[in-house]
DSSP file (Angstrom, degrees, kcal/mol; ACC not computed):
  #  RESIDUE AA STRUCTURE BP1 BP2  ACC     N-H-->O    O-->H-N    N-H-->O    O-->H-N    TCO  KAPPA ALPHA  PHI   PSI    X-CA   Y-CA   Z-CA
    1    1 A M     >        0   0    0      0, 0.0     4,-2.5     0, 0.0     5,-0.2   0.000 360.0 360.0 360.0 -40.8    0.0    0.0    0.0
    2    2 A N  H  >  +     0   0    0      1,-0.2     4,-2.0     2,-0.2     5,-0.1   0.911 360.0  41.9 -49.9 -52.1    2.9    2.3    0.8
    3    3 A A  H  > S+     0   0    0      1,-0.2     4,-2.8     2,-0.2     5,-0.3   0.881 111.4  57.4 -63.6 -44.2    4.3    2.1   -2.7
    4    4 A Y  H  > S+     0   0    0      1,-0.2     4,-1.9     2,-0.2    -2,-0.2   0.894 108.5  43.1 -56.1 -44.9    1.0    2.3   -4.2
    5    5 A L  H  X S+     0   0    0     -4,-2.5     4,-2.8     2,-0.2     5,-0.3   0.938 114.0  53.1 -70.2 -43.8    0.1    5.7   -2.5
    6    6 A R  H  X S+     0   0    0     -4,-2.0     4,-2.5    -5,-0.2    -2,-0.2   0.934 113.1  42.5 -57.1 -44.8    3.6    7.1   -3.3
    7    7 A N  H  X S+     0   0    0     -4,-2.8     4,-2.5     1,-0.2    -1,-0.2   0.877 112.3  54.2 -71.8 -32.6    3.3    6.2   -7.0
    8    8 A S  H  X S+     0   0    0     -4,-1.9     4,-2.2    -5,-0.3     5,-0.2   0.939 110.7  45.8 -63.5 -49.2   -0.2    7.5   -7.1
    9    9 A I  H  X S+     0   0    0     -4,-2.8     4,-2.5     1,-0.2     5,-0.2   0.939 114.3  48.1 -60.7 -48.9    0.9   10.9   -5.6
   10   10 A R  H  X S+     0   0    0     -4,-2.5     4,-2.0    -5,-0.3    -2,-0.2   0.917 112.0  48.2 -67.0 -40.5    3.9   11.2   -8.0
   11   11 A S  H  X S+     0   0    0     -4,-2.5     4,-2.2     2,-0.2    -1,-0.2   0.943 114.6  45.0 -63.3 -45.2    2.0   10.3  -11.1
   12   12 A R  H  X S+     0   0    0     -4,-2.2     4,-2.6    -5,-0.2    -2,-0.2   0.866 111.5  52.9 -66.1 -33.2   -0.9   12.7  -10.4
   13   13 A T  H  X S+     0   0    0     -4,-2.5     4,-2.2    -5,-0.2    -1,-0.2   0.900 108.7  50.9 -67.6 -39.9    1.6   15.5   -9.4
   14   14 A R  H  X S+     0   0    0     -4,-2.0     4,-1.1    -5,-0.2    -2,-0.2   0.946 111.3  49.2 -60.5 -49.8    3.4   14.9  -12.8
   15   15 A L  H >X S+     0   0    0     -4,-2.2     4,-1.3     1,-0.2     3,-0.7   0.914 109.7  49.4 -54.8 -48.9    0.0   15.2  -14.6
   16   16 A L  H 3< S+     0   0    0     -4,-2.6     3,-0.4     1,-0.2    -1,-0.2   0.889 105.6  57.6 -61.6 -39.7   -1.0   18.4  -12.8
   17   17 A A  H 3< S+     0   0    0     -4,-2.2    -1,-0.2     1,-0.2    -2,-0.2   0.769 106.5  50.7 -64.3 -24.7    2.4   20.0  -13.6
   18   18 A K  H << S+     0   0    0     -4,-1.1    -1,-0.2    -3,-0.7    -2,-0.2   0.760  93.0  95.9 -83.7 -26.9    1.6   19.4  -17.4
   19   19 A E  S  < S-     0   0    0     -4,-1.3     2,-0.1    -3,-0.4    -3,-0.0  -0.263  80.2-107.5 -71.0 151.1   -1.8   21.0  -17.3
   20   20 A S        -     0   0    0      1,-0.1     3,-0.1    -2,-0.0    -1,-0.1  -0.466  16.6-158.3 -76.3 146.3   -2.6   24.6  -18.2
   21   21 A L        +     0   0    0     -2,-0.1    -1,-0.1     1,-0.1     6,-0.1   0.251  69.5  92.5-103.7  14.7   -3.4   27.0  -15.4
   22   22 A T        +     0   0    0      4,-0.1     2,-0.3     5,-0.0    -1,-0.1   0.851  64.9  77.3 -80.7 -38.7   -5.3   29.6  -17.7
   23   23 A D  S  > S-     0   0    0      1,-0.1     4,-2.6    -3,-0.1     5,-0.2  -0.594  74.4-143.9 -76.9 127.8   -8.8   28.4  -17.4
   24   24 A K  H  > S+     0   0    0     -2,-0.3     4,-2.1     1,-0.2     5,-0.2   0.908 101.6  47.6 -67.7 -40.4  -10.3   29.5  -13.9
   25   25 A D  H  > S+     0   0    0      1,-0.2     4,-2.2     2,-0.2    -1,-0.2   0.895 112.4  50.0 -65.1 -39.2  -12.3   26.2  -13.6
   26   26 A E  H  > S+     0   0    0      1,-0.2     4,-2.6     2,-0.2    -2,-0.2   0.907 109.4  50.5 -56.9 -46.6   -9.3   24.2  -14.5
   27   27 A R  H  X S+     0   0    0     -4,-2.6     4,-2.6     1,-0.2    -2,-0.2   0.879 109.1  51.4 -68.6 -35.7   -7.3   26.1  -11.9
   28   28 A G  H  X S+     0   0    0     -4,-2.1     4,-2.5     2,-0.2    -1,-0.2   0.906 110.5  49.2 -63.2 -41.9   -9.9   25.4   -9.3
   29   29 A R  H  X S+     0   0    0     -4,-2.2     4,-2.1     2,-0.2    -2,-0.2   0.933 111.5  48.5 -60.1 -46.1   -9.9   21.7  -10.1
   30   30 A I  H  X S+     0   0    0     -4,-2.6     4,-2.3     1,-0.2    -2,-0.2   0.905 110.7  50.9 -62.7 -45.1   -6.1   21.6   -9.9
   31   31 A E  H  X S+     0   0    0     -4,-2.6     4,-1.9     1,-0.2    -1,-0.2   0.889 110.1  49.7 -62.6 -37.1   -6.1   23.4   -6.6
   32   32 A A  H  X S+     0   0    0     -4,-2.5     4,-2.3     1,-0.2    -1,-0.2   0.884 109.9  51.2 -65.5 -33.6   -8.6   21.0   -5.2
   33   33 A E  H  X S+     0   0    0     -4,-2.1     4,-2.5     2,-0.2    -2,-0.2   0.891 107.1  53.5 -69.4 -36.0   -6.5   18.1   -6.5
   34   34 A V  H  X S+     0   0    0     -4,-2.3     4,-2.6     2,-0.2    -1,-0.2   0.919 108.2  51.0 -66.6 -40.9   -3.3   19.6   -4.7
   35   35 A V  H  X S+     0   0    0     -4,-1.9     4,-1.8     2,-0.2    -1,-0.2   0.894 110.1  49.8 -61.5 -40.0   -5.3   19.7   -1.5
   36   36 A S  H  X S+     0   0    0     -4,-2.3     4,-2.5     1,-0.2    -2,-0.2   0.899 110.4  50.7 -62.7 -41.9   -6.2   16.1   -2.0
   37   37 A L  H  X S+     0   0    0     -4,-2.5     4,-2.5     1,-0.2    -2,-0.2   0.921 108.4  50.1 -59.3 -45.2   -2.6   15.2   -2.6
   38   38 A K  H  X S+     0   0    0     -4,-2.6     4,-2.0     1,-0.2    -1,-0.2   0.884 110.2  51.1 -65.6 -33.0   -1.4   16.9    0.5
   39   39 A R  H  X S+     0   0    0     -4,-1.8     4,-2.1     2,-0.2    -1,-0.2   0.904 110.9  48.6 -63.4 -44.2   -4.1   15.0    2.5
   40   40 A E  H  X S+     0   0    0     -4,-2.5     4,-2.5     2,-0.2    -2,-0.2   0.854 109.7  52.7 -63.4 -35.7   -2.9   11.7    0.9
   41   41 A R  H  X S+     0   0    0     -4,-2.5     4,-2.2     2,-0.2    -2,-0.2   0.896 107.8  50.8 -71.1 -37.3    0.7   12.6    1.8
   42   42 A E  H  X S+     0   0    0     -4,-2.0     4,-2.5     2,-0.2     5,-0.2   0.940 110.3  49.4 -60.1 -48.8   -0.3   13.3    5.4
   43   43 A I  H  X S+     0   0    0     -4,-2.1     4,-2.8     1,-0.2    -2,-0.2   0.922 111.3  50.9 -52.2 -50.6   -2.1    9.8    5.6
   44   44 A L  H  X S+     0   0    0     -4,-2.5     4,-2.1     1,-0.2    -1,-0.2   0.865 109.3  48.8 -59.6 -39.4    1.0    8.2    4.1
   45   45 A M  H  X S+     0   0    0     -4,-2.2     4,-2.4     2,-0.2    -1,-0.2   0.915 113.5  47.4 -73.2 -38.8    3.4    9.9    6.7
   46   46 A R  H  X S+     0   0    0     -4,-2.5     4,-1.7     1,-0.2    -2,-0.2   0.928 110.2  52.0 -62.4 -42.9    1.1    8.8    9.5
   47   47 A Y  H  X S+     0   0    0     -4,-2.8     4,-1.2    -5,-0.2     3,-0.3   0.927 111.0  48.0 -58.4 -47.9    1.0    5.3    8.1
   48   48 A N  H  < S+     0   0    0     -4,-2.1     3,-0.3     1,-0.2    -2,-0.2   0.895 109.7  54.2 -60.2 -44.4    4.9    5.3    8.0
   49   49 A A  H  < S+     0   0    0     -4,-2.4    -1,-0.2     1,-0.2    -2,-0.2   0.842 103.2  55.5 -68.2 -32.0    5.1    6.6   11.5
   50   50 A V  H  <        0   0    0     -4,-1.7    -1,-0.2    -3,-0.3    -2,-0.2   0.845 360.0 360.0 -65.6 -36.4    2.9    3.8   12.8
   51   51 A Q     <        0   0    0     -4,-1.2    -1,-0.2    -3,-0.3    -2,-0.2   0.529 360.0 360.0 -76.0 360.0    5.1    1.1   11.4
């Protein structure tokens, strides 16, 4: 699960970096995705701390 979450975060971060930030709706969607990635990262860090 650890590797899966890490790879998921990396691949989505790469996709976000390639997308255009000109469209306001698109920008809002990307900002929401970044918040989601930060939340996933927190969960992953907590999961690692427990082990």
